[in-house]
TIKEDREN-246598 format. One record per residue (C-alpha): residue in three letters; residue number from 1; x, y, z. Coordinates in nm, 4 decimals. Last residue first. Example, Ala and Ser with C-alpha at 12.3 -4.5 7.8 and 13.67 -1.06 7.14 Angstrom:
BEGIN
+------+-----+----------+----------+----------+
: rest :  nr :        X :        Y :        Z :
+------+-----+----------+----------+----------+
:  SER :   2 :   1.3670 :  -0.1060 :   0.7140 :
:  ALA :   1 :   1.2300 :  -0.4500 :   0.7800 :
+------+-----+----------+----------+----------+
***
This chain:
BEGIN
+------+-----+----------+----------+----------+
: rest :  nr :        X :        Y :        Z :
+------+-----+----------+----------+----------+
:  GLY : 135 :  13.7862 :  13.0465 :   7.5520 :
:  ILE : 134 :  13.6294 :  12.7450 :   7.7139 :
:  LYS : 133 :  13.2719 :  12.6550 :   7.6378 :
:  PRO : 132 :  13.0770 :  12.4825 :   7.9134 :
:  THR : 131 :  12.8993 :  12.1625 :   7.8123 :
:  ALA : 130 :  12.5205 :  12.1838 :   7.8350 :
:  SER : 129 :  12.4713 :  12.2563 :   7.4655 :
:  PRO : 128 :  12.6432 :  11.9304 :   7.3719 :
:  SER : 127 :  12.3967 :  11.7338 :   7.5813 :
:  LEU : 126 :  12.5581 :  11.4382 :   7.7576 :
:  LEU : 125 :  12.5161 :  11.5691 :   8.1124 :
:  ARG : 124 :  12.1667 :  11.7001 :   8.0402 :
:  ARG : 123 :  12.0736 :  11.3620 :   7.8943 :
:  VAL : 122 :  12.2212 :  11.1888 :   8.1991 :
:  GLY : 121 :  12.0236 :  11.4074 :   8.4391 :
:  ALA : 120 :  11.6994 :  11.3782 :   8.2444 :
:  ARG : 119 :  11.7275 :  10.9998 :   8.2310 :
:  ALA : 118 :  11.8114 :  10.9821 :   8.6013 :
:  GLY : 117 :  11.5045 :  11.1905 :   8.6840 :
:  THR : 116 :  11.2828 :  10.9886 :   8.4495 :
:  LEU : 115 :  11.3992 :  10.6604 :   8.5994 :
:  ALA : 114 :  11.3773 :  10.7835 :   8.9602 :
:  ILE : 113 :  11.0215 :  10.9108 :   8.9059 :
:  ILE : 112 :  10.9353 :  10.5831 :   8.7333 :
:  LEU : 111 :  11.0770 :  10.3844 :   9.0262 :
:  LEU : 110 :  10.8828 :  10.5974 :   9.2749 :
:  ALA : 109 :  10.5571 :  10.5288 :   9.0859 :
:  VAL : 108 :  10.6480 :  10.1606 :   9.0520 :
:  SER : 107 :  10.7085 :  10.1418 :   9.4285 :
:  TRP : 106 :  10.3772 :  10.3164 :   9.4854 :
:  PHE : 105 :  10.1729 :  10.0882 :   9.2593 :
:  GLY : 104 :  10.3125 :   9.7645 :   9.3943 :
:  GLY : 103 :  10.6393 :   9.5782 :   9.3785 :
:  LEU : 102 :  10.8392 :   9.5709 :   9.0568 :
:  SER : 101 :  10.8461 :   9.1931 :   9.0483 :
:  VAL : 100 :  11.0421 :   9.0047 :   8.7855 :
:  ALA :  99 :  11.0876 :   8.6300 :   8.7267 :
:  ASP :  98 :  10.7378 :   8.5602 :   8.8651 :
:  GLY :  97 :  10.5636 :   8.6473 :   8.5405 :
:  PHE :  96 :  10.7957 :   8.8194 :   8.2926 :
:  LEU :  95 :  10.5822 :   8.9411 :   8.0042 :
:  LEU :  94 :  10.2323 :   8.9484 :   8.1537 :
:  ASP :  93 :  10.3389 :   9.0484 :   8.5057 :
:  GLU :  92 :  10.5652 :   9.3282 :   8.3827 :
:  LEU :  91 :  10.3030 :   9.4307 :   8.1283 :
:  TYR :  90 :  10.0340 :   9.4640 :   8.3964 :
:  LEU :  89 :  10.2592 :   9.6501 :   8.6414 :
:  VAL :  88 :  10.3788 :   9.8917 :   8.3719 :
:  ALA :  87 :  10.0219 :   9.9499 :   8.2531 :
:  PHE :  86 :   9.9117 :  10.0139 :   8.6128 :
:  LYS :  85 :  10.1827 :  10.2769 :   8.6447 :
:  SER :  84 :  10.0784 :  10.4343 :   8.3137 :
:  GLY :  83 :   9.7201 :  10.4545 :   8.4313 :
:  PRO :  82 :   9.8274 :  10.6661 :   8.7289 :
:  LEU :  81 :   9.9487 :  10.9451 :   8.4961 :
:  LEU :  80 :   9.7116 :  10.8919 :   8.2043 :
:  LEU :  79 :   9.3935 :  10.9337 :   8.4080 :
:  VAL :  78 :   9.4797 :  11.2903 :   8.5147 :
:  LEU :  77 :   9.5880 :  11.3759 :   8.1607 :
:  MET :  76 :   9.2672 :  11.2388 :   8.0105 :
:  VAL :  75 :   9.0617 :  11.4280 :   8.2689 :
:  VAL :  74 :   9.2484 :  11.7503 :   8.1833 :
:  SER :  73 :   9.1890 :  11.6926 :   7.8130 :
:  THR :  72 :   8.8205 :  11.6230 :   7.8756 :
:  ALA :  71 :   8.7895 :  11.9478 :   8.0718 :
:  LYS :  70 :   8.9655 :  12.1524 :   7.8044 :
:  ARG :  69 :   8.7385 :  12.0090 :   7.5336 :
:  LEU :  68 :   8.4330 :  12.0820 :   7.7444 :
:  GLY :  67 :   8.5470 :  12.4376 :   7.8134 :
:  THR :  66 :   8.5793 :  12.5098 :   7.4459 :
:  SER :  65 :   8.8692 :  12.6251 :   7.2294 :
:  ALA :  64 :   9.1213 :  12.3615 :   7.3216 :
:  GLY :  63 :   9.4613 :  12.4207 :   7.1622 :
:  ARG :  62 :   9.6575 :  12.4131 :   7.4852 :
:  LEU :  61 :   9.4678 :  12.1070 :   7.6094 :
:  ARG :  60 :   9.5103 :  11.9231 :   7.2778 :
:  ALA :  59 :   9.8818 :  11.9971 :   7.2859 :
:  LEU :  58 :   9.8930 :  11.8683 :   7.6439 :
:  VAL :  57 :   9.7054 :  11.5517 :   7.5427 :
:  ILE :  56 :   9.9417 :  11.4858 :   7.2522 :
:  LYS :  55 :  10.2489 :  11.5520 :   7.4651 :
:  LYS :  54 :  10.1166 :  11.3152 :   7.7355 :
:  LEU :  53 :  10.0509 :  11.0453 :   7.4774 :
:  ARG :  52 :  10.4081 :  11.0755 :   7.3505 :
:  LEU :  51 :  10.5475 :  11.0644 :   7.7046 :
:  VAL :  50 :  10.3340 :  10.7576 :   7.7843 :
:  GLY :  49 :  10.4603 :  10.5775 :   7.4759 :
:  GLU :  48 :  10.8216 :  10.6602 :   7.5619 :
:  LEU :  47 :  10.7569 :  10.5374 :   7.9172 :
:  VAL :  46 :  10.6173 :  10.2063 :   7.7934 :
:  VAL :  45 :  10.9011 :  10.1397 :   7.5489 :
:  LYS :  44 :  11.1735 :  10.2361 :   7.7965 :
:  LEU :  43 :  11.0119 :  10.0318 :   8.0751 :
:  MET :  42 :  11.0020 :   9.7262 :   7.8489 :
:  ILE :  41 :  11.3694 :   9.7768 :   7.7601 :
:  ALA :  40 :  11.4582 :   9.8089 :   8.1297 :
:  THR :  39 :  11.2574 :   9.4932 :   8.2029 :
:  LEU :  38 :  11.4458 :   9.3052 :   7.9312 :
:  LEU :  37 :  11.7759 :   9.4191 :   8.0833 :
:  SER :  36 :  11.6653 :   9.3264 :   8.4343 :
:  MET :  35 :  11.5531 :   8.9844 :   8.3129 :
:  ALA :  34 :  11.8941 :   8.9349 :   8.1495 :
:  PHE :  33 :  12.0669 :   9.0410 :   8.4716 :
:  SER :  32 :  11.8825 :   8.7702 :   8.6581 :
:  GLU :  31 :  11.5962 :   8.6919 :   8.8956 :
:  SER :  30 :  11.4657 :   9.0460 :   8.9259 :
:  ILE :  29 :  11.2923 :   9.1596 :   9.2435 :
:  VAL :  28 :  11.1591 :   9.4949 :   9.3612 :
:  GLY :  27 :  10.9666 :   9.4614 :   9.6878 :
:  PRO :  26 :  11.2773 :   9.4732 :   9.9100 :
:  VAL :  25 :  11.4068 :   9.8026 :   9.7664 :
:  PHE :  24 :  11.7876 :   9.8355 :   9.7902 :
:  GLN :  23 :  11.9393 :   9.5819 :   9.5500 :
:  VAL :  22 :  11.6507 :   9.5519 :   9.3069 :
:  ALA :  21 :  11.6143 :   9.9314 :   9.3103 :
:  LEU :  20 :  11.9837 :   9.9668 :   9.2257 :
:  ASN :  19 :  11.9295 :   9.7149 :   8.9466 :
:  LEU :  18 :  11.6409 :   9.9217 :   8.8115 :
:  VAL :  17 :  11.8398 :  10.2456 :   8.8260 :
:  VAL :  16 :  12.1328 :  10.0877 :   8.6400 :
:  LEU :  15 :  11.9098 :   9.9248 :   8.3785 :
:  TYR :  14 :  11.7094 :  10.2439 :   8.3287 :
:  VAL :  13 :  12.0344 :  10.4332 :   8.2634 :
:  PHE :  12 :  12.1433 :  10.1642 :   8.0175 :
:  VAL :  11 :  11.8055 :  10.1766 :   7.8427 :
:  ASP :  10 :  11.8214 :  10.5563 :   7.8245 :
:  VAL :   9 :  12.1726 :  10.5419 :   7.6743 :
:  LEU :   8 :  12.0398 :  10.3062 :   7.4062 :
:  HIS :   7 :  11.7546 :  10.5454 :   7.3311 :
:  LEU :   6 :  12.0036 :  10.8340 :   7.3216 :
:  PRO :   5 :  12.1903 :  10.6520 :   7.0434 :
:  ASP :   4 :  11.8802 :  10.7019 :   6.8230 :
:  LEU :   3 :  11.7467 :  10.3865 :   6.6613 :
:  ARG :   2 :  11.5986 :  10.4796 :   6.3256 :
:  MET :   1 :  11.2320 :  10.4140 :   6.2505 :
+------+-----+----------+----------+----------+
***
């Protein structure tokens, strides 16, 4: 697997958003910059996994030929969204213990929304197709 430069940009974006959350959200705590960096990397890995699973489930939903298959795909999608927040909380506690606290379910949900929004914004900003052509 090759490391795409966009992955590094994502980690930096996650690091900035995470440190802003540490500064402005009382429930989000990181003891050091190194812990914030490791947390940003963990968030990148988890969110990439969740995005891949979501694409698989959506493809399964689109290709479903029976009602049962569609229903199970919808249930899987509905469980995946909150399940990812619990996975982030579990991994954060398992990997970092008391050195990092992302708060509770809702603060993690808002953090993930901010992370994905910032990621999309930076990717759109850096995309060659998004730059206006002169001439």
